[in-house]
C-alpha positions in Angstrom: -0.2 0.0 0.2 1.4 3.4 -1.1 0.9 6.8 1.5 0.8 9.9 0.1 3.3 12.0 1.3 2.3 14.9 3.7 4.0 18.2 4.0 4.1 20.7 7.2 2.2 23.7 6.6 3.2 25.9 9.3 0.5 28.8 8.4 -2.5 26.3 8.6 -3.7 23.7 11.0 -3.1 20.0 9.5 -6.8 19.0 8.6 -6.1 15.6 9.5 -5.0 15.9 12.9 -7.3 15.3 15.6 -6.7 16.5 19.6 -5.5 13.4 21.7 -8.8 13.5 23.8 -10.5 12.8 20.6 -8.1 9.9 19.8 -8.2 8.2 23.0 -12.2 8.5 23.1 -12.3 7.0 19.3 -9.6 4.6 20.0 -7.9 6.0 17.2 -3.7 6.2 16.9 -2.5 9.4 17.0 -0.6 10.4 13.8 3.2 9.9 13.3 5.8 11.8 11.7 8.6 10.5 9.6 12.2 11.7 10.1 12.2 14.6 7.6 8.9 15.9 8.9 10.0 15.8 12.6 13.2 17.7 11.7 11.5 20.3 9.5 8.8 20.5 12.5 11.9 21.0 14.9 14.0 22.9 12.7 17.0 20.9 12.6 18.5 18.9 9.7 17.4 15.3 9.5 20.4 13.5 10.0 20.8 15.7 13.2 17.8 14.5 14.2 18.7 10.7 13.3 21.8 10.7 15.5 19.6 12.0 18.6 17.0 9.5 17.8 19.8 6.7 17.6 21.4 7.8 20.8 17.8 8.2 22.6 18.3 11.9 23.2 14.7 12.5 21.8 11.6 10.6 22.1 11.5 8.3 18.7 10.9 4.6 18.0 11.3 2.8 14.8 8.7 1.2 12.6 10.7 -1.3 10.5 13.6 0.7 9.4 12.3 4.2 9.4 12.2 6.4 12.5 8.8 7.8 13.5 8.1 10.4 15.9 4.7 11.3 18.0 4.1 15.2 17.8 2.7 15.2 21.6 6.1 13.4 22.6 8.1 16.1 21.1 6.2 18.7 22.6 6.6 16.9 26.1 10.4 16.7 25.3 10.7 20.4 24.4 8.5 21.5 27.1 10.6 19.7 29.8 13.7 21.0 28.1 12.6 24.6 27.9 11.3 24.1 31.6 14.3 23.1 33.0 17.4 25.1 35.1 19.5 25.1 31.8 17.9 26.3 28.9 20.4 26.5 26.4 21.2 24.6 23.1 23.6 22.1 24.4 21.0 20.9 27.2 18.3 20.5 24.5 20.6 18.8 21.7 23.3 17.1 23.3 25.6 18.9 20.8 28.5 21.6 21.5 
């Protein structure tokens, strides 16, 4: 089965996204982002994000050979990093 490629449009809300409350109430899965989509959303290069996923510095998992990211997990990860005592790039990315 071939799935259409999705693109992130930061100016508009994605029409297929549902709130977590709706998803849990209806039993649907949360949409997953691919490596390139998540990197675009976070504003980083996909190779950097892949390295962070491999070293478990960011919440991610593999489906087959491909990395997948939950938007809700990325939001929590960002909020925890921003709310910590050290809110610098090194603390968030693990890279100097």
